FISE-503618 format. One record per atom (N, C-alpha, C): x, y, z. Coordinates in pm, whole numbers, plus 32768, in hexadecimal, padded with zeros to 4 digits. Layout:
<recs>
XYZ ...
</recs>
This chain:
<recs>
54385A714462 54535AFF4466 544C5B2B44F7 54AB5B82451C 54AD5BBA45A2 54BA5C514597 547A5C9845F3 54835D2A45F6 54C55D524679 552F5DA1466D 55785DD346E2 55635E6946EB 55445E9A4762 55265F274773 55A05F79479B 56045F3E47D4 567F5F8447F9 56F65F2B47DC 574D5F434780 573E5FA54715 56CD5F7946B9 569B5FD3466C 56245FB9461C 56475F71459A 56235EF14595 56365EA64519 55D65E314514 55C15E01449A 556D5D8B4481 55C95D214448 55C95CAD4485 561D5C3E445D 55C95BD74412 55F35BB64397 55A85B574344 56055AE5431B 55E15A6C433E 562E59F54317 55E759B542A1 5632599A4235 55F6596341BC 563D58E34192 55ED5880416D 562358054134 5648582040A1 568E57C34063 56AF57D23FD5 563157DF3F80 55CB57913FA1 554D57953F56 5508581C3F66 550658513FDF 54C858D43FF7 551559423FAF 559859353FAC 55EB59993F67 55CA599F3ED2 55AC592B3E97 558659263E0A 54F9595F3DF4 54A059483E54 5414596B3E46 53F859FF3E5C 54415A3F3EB8 54235AC83EDE 548F5B293EB1 54655B9E3E85 54C05C0A3E64 54DD5C573EE4 555B5C5A3F0D 557E5C993F8D 55645D2F3F8D 55715D703F1D 55585E003F17 54C45E1D3F31 546C5DCF3EF4 53DC5DE03F0B 53B65DBA3F99 53F15D4E3FCC 53D55D234055 54035D8C40B9 54775DC840A2 54A95E3240F9 54485EA840FA 541B5ED24085 53BC5F41407D 533C5F2340C9 530A5EA840BB 528E5E8140FF 52A35E7E4197 53145E4941C3 532F5E434253 533C5ECF428E 53825F284249 53935FB0427C 53115FFE427A 52BA5FE1421A 523860234213 51E46001428E 51F25F8742BF 51A35F594332 51EB5F6843B7 52675F9843B5 52B75FA4442F 528E601E4480 52A560164504 528A6089455C 52E560FE4539 536160E04517 53C3614644F2 53F961274467 53D161744401 53FC61564379 5491616B4362 54DB619E43C6 556B61B143B8 55BA613A43F0 557560D3441C 55BC60604451 5600601443DE 565C5FBE4400 56A65F70439E 56645EE8438C 566B5EB24313 563D5E2B42F7 56B85DD842D7 56CC5D6C4321 57415D174311 57135C8E42E1 574B5C604271 57295BDD423B 579A5B7B4257 57775B07428C 57D45A98429D 57AC5A2F4237 58095A0E41DE 57EB59B34171 5832592E4185 57EE58C2415F 582A583E4167 589E58354104 590257EB412A 597557D840D1 595F57644072 59C1574D401F 59B956E13FBD 59FF56623FEF 5A5856704050 5AA855FF407F 5A6255AD40E9 5AA855484119 5A7854EF4182 5A8655354209 5A1855434251 5A18558C42D0 5A7955504334 5A7954CB4344 5AD0548B43A5 5B6354A34382 5B88548E4305 5C14549F42DC 5C40553142EA 5BEA558D42C4 5C0D561A42CF 5C1C56464360 5BC0561A43B6 5BC8563D4444 5C4355FF4483 5C5F55814463 5CD5553D4498 5D555587446E 5D5E55AC43EF 5DD355F543BF 5DE2567D4401 5D7356C14418 5D755743445A 5DA5573644EA 5D7356D14531 5D9D56BC45BB 5E31569945C3 5E6156434569 5EEE561D4568 5F4756954548 5F1C56EA44EE 5F69576044C8 5F7357C3453B 5F1157C34594 5F1058224604 5F4B57EB4685 5F8057724680 5FBF573B46F9 6045577A4714 
</recs>
């Protein structure tokens, strides 16, 4: 988890296992309750289901 003050947001990276274990709505409420500015945004980055190498390779090739 990372907290950015300008612009104000909290960045949360979650593995597939963490995504199953935690309710994002409850986690968001808890993070905002403890945040310096309760109006900041909470951004979740979730792991995908595919192969990371193949997906990254395809993305790079598509952007050439």
